[in-house]
N, C-alpha and C positions, 0 to 999 in steps of 0.2 A: 578406561573405555567402559561405557555402560551399554547394556543390551537394550534395544528398543522394545518397549513393552506395548503390545497391542491391547486395546480395550476389549473386554469380554463381549460386549454388544457392538462389535465392529460393523456388522451389517446394518444395524439401525442408524449408526452414525453416517454411513454412506447414503442411506435413504434420505436423510435430512438435507444433504448437500445437493440440492437441486439448483443447477446453475442457469439452465435455460431449456429451450425446446430440444427434444431428442427424437431420434428415429427408432429408438428401442421400443419394442412392442411391450407395453406395460400391462395390457389386458391378457390374463391367463386364458388359454384355450386348450381343449383336448383334441382339436381338429388340426390337421396339417395345413400349412399355408396354401399349398397347391390345390387342395380340395375345394377352394372357393373360386378357382380360376375357370372361366368358361372355355369351351373348346372353340378355337378359331381356325378356320381352314383357309388361310391366306399365306402368301410367300413370307418367309422369315425376313428376307431383305427385299424391300420394295423399291420402286423407282423414286427419284427425288420428287418431293411434293406429295407423295402418297402416304397414307397412314401406315405406320409400321405395325408388325404383328403384336409387339409388346404393348403399344398404345391402344390398339383395338381390343386386346384382352382386358386392359384396365377400364376402358370405356364401357364395355359390356358388363364387366363385373359391377361397376357402380350403378349401371342402369338396372341390372337385375335385382340389386339390393333395394331398389325403390318399389319393387313389385310385392304385393301381398295377395296370395292366392285366395284367401277368404274374401277380401275386398273385391277382387276381380270377379269371383263367382257371384257375390252379392250384387254387383253392378249389372249382371245378367239376370237377376231375379232368382238366383239359386240359393237356397238355404242349405248350408253345408251339413247342418244337423239332420237333414232329411235324406242325405245321400246313402246312409246305411240302412238296409232293409231291417225291419223290426218284426216281432211276433204280431200276427194279426189279432186284433181284439174285435171280433165280430159283434159283440154285444154293445159296443160303444162306437160304431162306425158313424162318422159325421155325415150329415146330409149335404146335398149340393148347396143349399142355402147357407149353411154354416161355414162350409169350406171354400165355396166359390171355385172349386176345382173338381175334377172327376173324383168320385168316392173310392175308386180302386186304389189300394195301397201299392207302394213300390215293391215290385217283385223281381225285377231284372237286376242281376249283379253288375257292378261297374266293369267287371272283367270283360263282359260282352262288348263293351264300347272301347276297350283298350286297344291302342294301335301304336306299335313301336317302330313303324316304318321310318318316321322322320326323327327318331332319337339320334342325337349326335354321338352318344356313347352307348356301348353295350353295358349291361349290368356288371359284368366282370371288369370292364375298364373303369367304371365308376367306383367300384369297391377298391380297386387297386390304387386309387388316389390317396388312400390312407397310408400307403407305404412311403416313408420319407427316405431320401438318399442316404445310404450307409446304415440303415436300420432294418432289422429283421422283424420288428414288431409292427403290425398293421393297426393304425389308429382308426377310430370311427370317421365316417364321412358325414358332413352336415346335411340335413334334409328336413322336410316338413311331412308330417303324417296326420291323417284324420283318425284321431284316437279318442276313446272315452275319457272324460275328466275323472271318473271314478275308476281307479285302477283295480280295486277288489272285485266290484260287480262287473267291470269290463272284461275281466278274465273268466269269471264264472259264467256269465251270460252276455255275450257281445250284442245280442239282438233284443235286449231288455228295453221295454218302453220307457223305463225310468232313466236311462242313460242319456247324457248330453255329449255329443261328439263335436270336437273342435280341431282346427288345424294347429298342431303343436310342433315345437322345435324338437328334433330328435337327432341322435347319432345312429347312422346306419352301420350295423356291425357285420352283417353277413347276408349272403344271397343263396337261395336254394334253387338250382337250375331246374330240377324236376317239377317242383310245385310252383315255380316262378313267384316265390314269396320272399320278402325281405325281413330280416330280423333287425328290429330297431329298439332303441332305448331312449326314453324321455330325458331331456336335459334338466338339470336342476335349476334353481333360481339364478345361479351364476353362469348358466350356459355351459356347464361342464357335464361330461358323461362319466359318472362314477358308480361304483358298486356300493353295497350296503356298508362297507368299511371305509368308503371315501377314496378308494384307489381307482386310477384310470382303467377303463375297460379296454383291453387290447386283444387283437386276434379273434374278434368275434365273441369274446368272453370265454374262450377255451383256455384253461389253465394247464400247467404241467401235469396236474393230477387228473385232468380231464374235465 
């Protein structure tokens, strides 16, 4: 009797044995599956012929994936790069003829227009979507944030005239109830939320060492 010897690169051998379609999630993600599911307030079990809760969740999830906030704002004539107030440069103020708009710069923060009356989830509920069943580690929650493309200058002077703001994919790590601010981290080119050493960021970035 001889012992069966497994090849050293057994994993690569299995990867090459693709038989057909699979339901396995092949795309790596640092976000929990439930964090992409919309909140639906309908009965779990409906009458015959009515749309079930599970089907309604999937319909809305696919519908929301087709939305692009930058495009939706552009359709209304809103330039996302102009939403962030900047330092006023009084020496180079454009005239009405040049700008075709009022010459007054943006001076009201977006917070004044913020209204959470119709939000389907509280910030705490949204952040808790990062908790997977059976796990004590809270993963990031996917979101979009209006952030500067230049990380260095964006941290030093968020209101610099040189900055370009765009809607970027982020992982929401934490929420401060007192300031009503979210802590977010930009995703990398693979859509992952990783630290400088390539490790997934968990529990809002707080490590055992603090």
